[in-house]
C-alpha positions, -999 to +999 in steps of 0.1 A: -096+121-136-082+099-108-095+063-107-090+040-077-090+002-075-078-026-053-049-051-054-037-061-088-009-086-078+012-081-109-011-088-138-032-115-120-060-091-111-061-065-138-094-076-154-111-050-132-100-023-156-123-039-181-140-017-206-129+015-189-093+011-199-096+021-236-113+054-226-086+066-203-064+094-215-029+108-208-046+131-183-060+103-162-045+084-133-051+049-121-043+045-084-038+009-070-043+005-033-013-019-027-001-054-037+009-039-070+039-063-072+057-046-101+089-051-082+090-088-072+119-108-087+135-083-111+130-110-137+109-117-168+077-115-148+085-080-136+093-069-172+060-082-184+041-065-156+058-032-162+052-035-200+015-041-193+011-009-173+034+012-194+016+005-227-015+025-217-020+062-220-028+068-183-003+071-155-004+044-129+001+053-092+003+028-064+009+025-027+028-006-014+009-035+001+024-065+018+031-085-014+060-064-026+097-070-028+108-042-005+145-048-010+140-039-047+114-012-041+133+007-015+166+005-035+151+028-061+161+065-062+137+087-043+124+117-061+096+143-055+064+144-074+034+167-067+046+175-033+055+140-020+083+115-022+080+087-048+099+059-065+096+059-102+094+024-117+090+037-152+079+067-171+043+061-162+045+039-130+050+058-098+051+044-062+036+069-037+057+064-006+045+061+030+036+091+050+034+115+021+008+141+010+003+146-027-015+175-043-034+162-073-063+178-091-067+203-063-070+175-038-047+165-009-040+128-007-022+112+023-006+078+015+005+051+039+011+017+024+021-016+040+002-043+059+008-076+077+008-108+057-015-135+068-002-162+045+031-169+063+019-195+088+018-196+126+055-196+130+058-160+118+033-148+145+053-167+172+086-152+160+072-117+158+057-118+193+090-130+206+109-101+188+082-075+189+106-049+204+132-053+176+110-064+148+128-048+119+163-053+132+156-090+138+142-098+104+166-076+084+193-103+086+170-132+090+169-146+055+179-182+059+151-196+080+127-222+068+097-210+047+068-195+067+037-209+051+046-205+015+067-174+019+104-172+029+119-141+044+141-122+019+126-142-010+088-140-008+083-119+024+100-088+039+097-073+074+094-038+057+058-047+048+051-031+082+060+005+090+089+014+112+086+038+141+106+063+120+080+061+091+051+067+115+069+097+131+076+112+097+040+107+086+028+126+117+052+155+108+039+155+073+003+157+084+011+184+109+024+206+080-011+204+065-028+211+098-038+175+101-064+179+074-065+161+040-091+153+014-083+116+010-064+089+030-051+059+010-038+028+028-035-008+020-046-021+054-078-006+068-080+010+102-085-012+133-123-004+136-128-014+100-108-046+104-129-055+134-161-050+115-149-074+087-143-104+111-107-103+099-083-120+122-052-099+125-019-107+143-003-089+172+025-076+149+001-053+132-002-033+164+020-004+156+003+003+123-032+000+138-023+023+167-011+048+142-043+044+121-064+049+152-044+080+160-051+092+124-089+085+129-089+106+160-066+135+150-069+140+112-098+156+094-104+137+061-131+133+035-127+096+026-104+068+036-099+041+010-081+007+015-074-026-002-059-057+014-091-076+023-099-088-012-135-075-010-155-045-019-173-029+011-186+003+026-179+005+063-196+039+063-198+069+039-162+077+045-144+043+048-145+022+016-128-011+008-116-018-027-109-050-046-128-052-078-142-018-077-129+007-102-142+042-097-132+078-097-124+097-066-155+118-072 
């Protein structure tokens, strides 16, 4: 079985596994919808987090959120698993990369992680608006500025939390190979119409991702679209579902 849940933030929000955890087997998967934070500082906290997930029988899958160390995550070797590209964190911890389609339990699953942080302070929005045309290039080398809110670039925050134009183009190519039709879409940030319904204030630098998600809504046939990020459980409609504490099977 494939089980889905929301952000876990290392081991801070793993209580949601609750009583289900002992009953999961080696044939089961737990899929975390972003902010997994197993690659954060490459220190003792990461070791403890990985040990927690590795000790269970099930295999843990995750898409990236906005609270990840993308320098560490993207430095890992890329391999292929069930039809899509992945980073393997351990024997039983697998990062499902952006713009991939995985074939699992006779289902097709499109993954596209990432989201804009909203805990960096107003300075970040101003900088991004100023450098909106060279967002990734500007922030790649911008690691010495003063902290933004409580997150400092290259230490607690990375520009790669948002997709590049190349990642979006590659995602469209992947979808086209499947005739723009999948069973499930898994993202960290919800689509623009879902965000608008949650009275969630999003910044202009989310624009490229939300435009792609709107394109996905209009051009891709899918059964369900699941997302995390908003730290609440909700049903936008019978196809768009937000996860945080929910822990349920794909069925």
